[in-house]
N, C-alpha and C positions, 0 to 999 in steps of 0.2 A: 504493500500500500504506500509506503513512504517513497519508494522509487517512482511509482505511478504518479503520485501527487507532484513530485518534483518535476517529472516530465511535463505534466499538464501545466505546471506553473510556467515553464519555459515558453509554452505556447501562449498563455494568457498575458504574460507581462508585456508582450509587444504592443498591445492595444494602447497602452498609456506611456510607458517609459523604458521598458526593457532593462530595468536596473535591479536585477536580482544578483545573488551571489553565485548562482549556477552558471556553468559554461557548457558549450557544445562539446561532444566527444570529437577527438581528432578525425578529420575527414568528413564529419557529418555537418549537415546544413539545415537551416530553417528559413523558409521564405514566406512572405505574407503580402497580400494586396488588401488594402482597407480603404473604405470611404468614410470620411467624417464630415458631418454638416452642423453648422451653427445656423439654425433657421433665421429668417429675416428678423432683424433687430435694429433698434436705434438707441436703447438705453445702455449707458456705460457706468460701471462702478467708479466711484470717486468720492472725494470729500470736499464739496457735495457731489452727488451723482449728476450726470449731465447727459445730453442727447447728442448723437452724431447729426451731421447736417442732413444726411439722407438715410433711408432704410438700406441696410447692408445684408447681403447673403454671402456667407463665407463657407465654402466647401473645399475639402482637401482629398485628393487621391494619393495614397501613400504606398510606395513599394519599399519593403523592409526585408533585410536578409542578415543572417548570422552564419558564420562558418568557423568550425573548430580547427585552428592551426595546430594545436595540441590539445590534450585532454583538459588543460588548465588555461588555455589562451584562446580567446574568441575574437574574431574581427567582425565589425558591425557596419552596415550600410543602411542609410535611410534617405530615400529620394521622394520628397513631397512635391506634388504639382497642385498649385492653388487655382481655384476657380472662384473668383470674387466678383460680385455684382453690386453696384450702387444704383438705387432706384429713386422713388419719389421723395420729395422733401419731407423731413420730420419736423413737427411742431411749427414754429414761426420762423424757420430758417430762411435766409435771404437768397440762397442759391449761388454761393461762391464757387462751389464745385459743380461739375457736370455729371449726369448719370452715365455710367459706362460699365463695362465688364472686362475682366482680364483673366487669361489662362496662361500662367507662367510658373516657372520654378519657384519654390520657396528656398529655404536655406538647406542645401544638401549637407548631410551629416555622415561622418565616418567615425568609428570608435574602436577602441581596443579594451578588452576586459581580461584581467589577469586574476585567477583564483589563487589565493595563497594560504587558505586554511579550510579544512574539511573534516571536522570531527563534531558531529551533531549539528553545530552551526557551520554554515558555509559562508566564507567571507571573501570578497573580491574587491580589487580596485579597478576603476574604470576611467578612461579619458575619452570623451567625445569632442570632436571638432566640427562646428558648423561653419561652412564656407559662406562668403558673402556673394551668393548666387541669386539673390532675389531681384525683383524689378519694382520700379515706382513710376506712376503716371501722375504728373503734377496737376493736370486739369481735373481729374476725378478724385485725386487723393488716395488712390488704391495702391497699397504697398503689399507685396506678397511675402515679405520676410524682413528681418532686421538688416539694415544697411551697415553690417559689421561682421567681423569674424568673432565666433564665440568658442571659448575653451572651457570645457565643463568636466573637471575632475570630481569623482564621487567615490564614496565608500559604501559598498553594498553588503548586506547581511541577510541570510535566509536560513530557515529551518523547517523541515517537514516532520509532522507527528503522525500518529496512527490514522487520524481522521481529518486533519487539516494542516495547513502550512501558514507561516507568517514570514514576512520579509520587510525590510526597511532600507532606506538609503539616505545619505546626506552629502551635500557638496555645494559647489558654487558654479555660477555662470560668469566667466570673465569676458567682457565684451570690449571690443575696440571701437574706434571712430567716435568717441565721446559719449557712448551709451553707458548708463549705470550698470555695474555688475550686480549680482544678487546672490542671496543665500537660498538654498532649497533643502527641504526635508520631506520625506513621505514614507508611506508604508501601506501594506495591504494584508488581508487575511482571506484565505480561500478554503473551501470545503467541498466535498463531493457527495451531494445528497442522493444522487441516482447514478446508475452505471453510465459512463461516458458523458456525464454532465458535471461541470465544475462551476461553482458560484464564487465570486470574489467581491469584496468590498474594499475600497481604497480611500486614502486621504493624502493630499499633496499640499504643501505650503511653499510659496515663493515670496521672499521679502527683499525689496531693493535696498542696496547700500546708499542710494541717492548720491552717488559720487560722479554723475555724468555731467557733461557740458554741451551735448549736442543741441543744435537749434534746428528743429525740423520745420519744413514748409507749413504754412497755415492750412493748406489743403489736406495735408497728412494729419494734422492735429484735429481737423474736422471729421475725419473718419476713425481716428484712434486706432488705426491698424499698425501694429508693431511700433508703437511710440515708446518713449522713454519711461522708466519707472513703472513698468507693469508689474502688478503684484496680485496674488490671489490665495485663497484657502479653498480648495476644491474637494469635493467628495463624489463618490459614484459607485456604480455597480457594473460588474462584467460577468458575462456568461460564456462558457466554452462548451461546444458540442463536438465530440469526436465522431466523424463519419466512418473512417477507416483508420488503420494504423498510421497512414501517411497524410490523410486529408482531414480537415475539420473546418468549422465555422466559429466565429466569435463575434460578440456584440457588446457594446458598452454604452453607458449613460453617465455623463458628468455634469454636475452642477457646482455652485459656489456659495459658500457662506458669506464671503466678503471678497473685495478686490479693489484694485486701483488701475484705471485706464484699460480695463478689459470688458468685453461684452457681458451684459447682464442677461445671459441667455444660455440654455443648456446646450451641450454638445452630444451628438449621437454618432456612434461608430458601428459599422458592420464590416467584417473582414473574412477572408478565406485564406487558410494557411496550408502549406505543404512542407513536409520534412523529408529529407533523404540523406 
């Protein structure tokens, strides 16, 4: 049971952050394609809360892969394609930006995870690097990712028990180009109530160091897409369904207790995975 739960965890973790202590076996791989949507919104968390100038629909198609270089070393690739649309004016907006849509790359990410302890608790260090591969349209204010490179070291810890598992991580996002860096911490717990079904609950927290100096265009500020000092305390549920030993589906829901400069709207994810 413990081995089975650990394997299922490796599948489920990719929906949100892939930051567990477990690694792929040498020569084995895990791939996933997932679609995430933040339904049309205009409300933004803040102090005080505020509205974007236009209604925004934010969708992401994500290709994710892990490959075991050794039993304790895993390489990670994350390729997000953003589909963002701005529509009608919200509230009493004056129309500084134009309605538009964009289908461009987000921040492409590569990572390396090294497991260095595996006795009941499994502990690993991880370093992910997000490239500055996003796009920005000044007339609509649509930005598909941070205009920066991000270096994200984390410490990950996981443990499986007879009927459930737990995992947690903590680390920082160090950003270039005048963006603030931030601290992050999170965890999740999963259990298997039925054969081939895994249920997971998670909590993630991101807090900005507020040490940035970037001056973003007004059109970008009016969309609040990948602006500075984004923070959140999110919660959610995930479900994993195994179809065969190699294929399965996963789905997730994420909401927020609080935030800053992020959408006040839930995120929904549906994915298909394959391991080989």
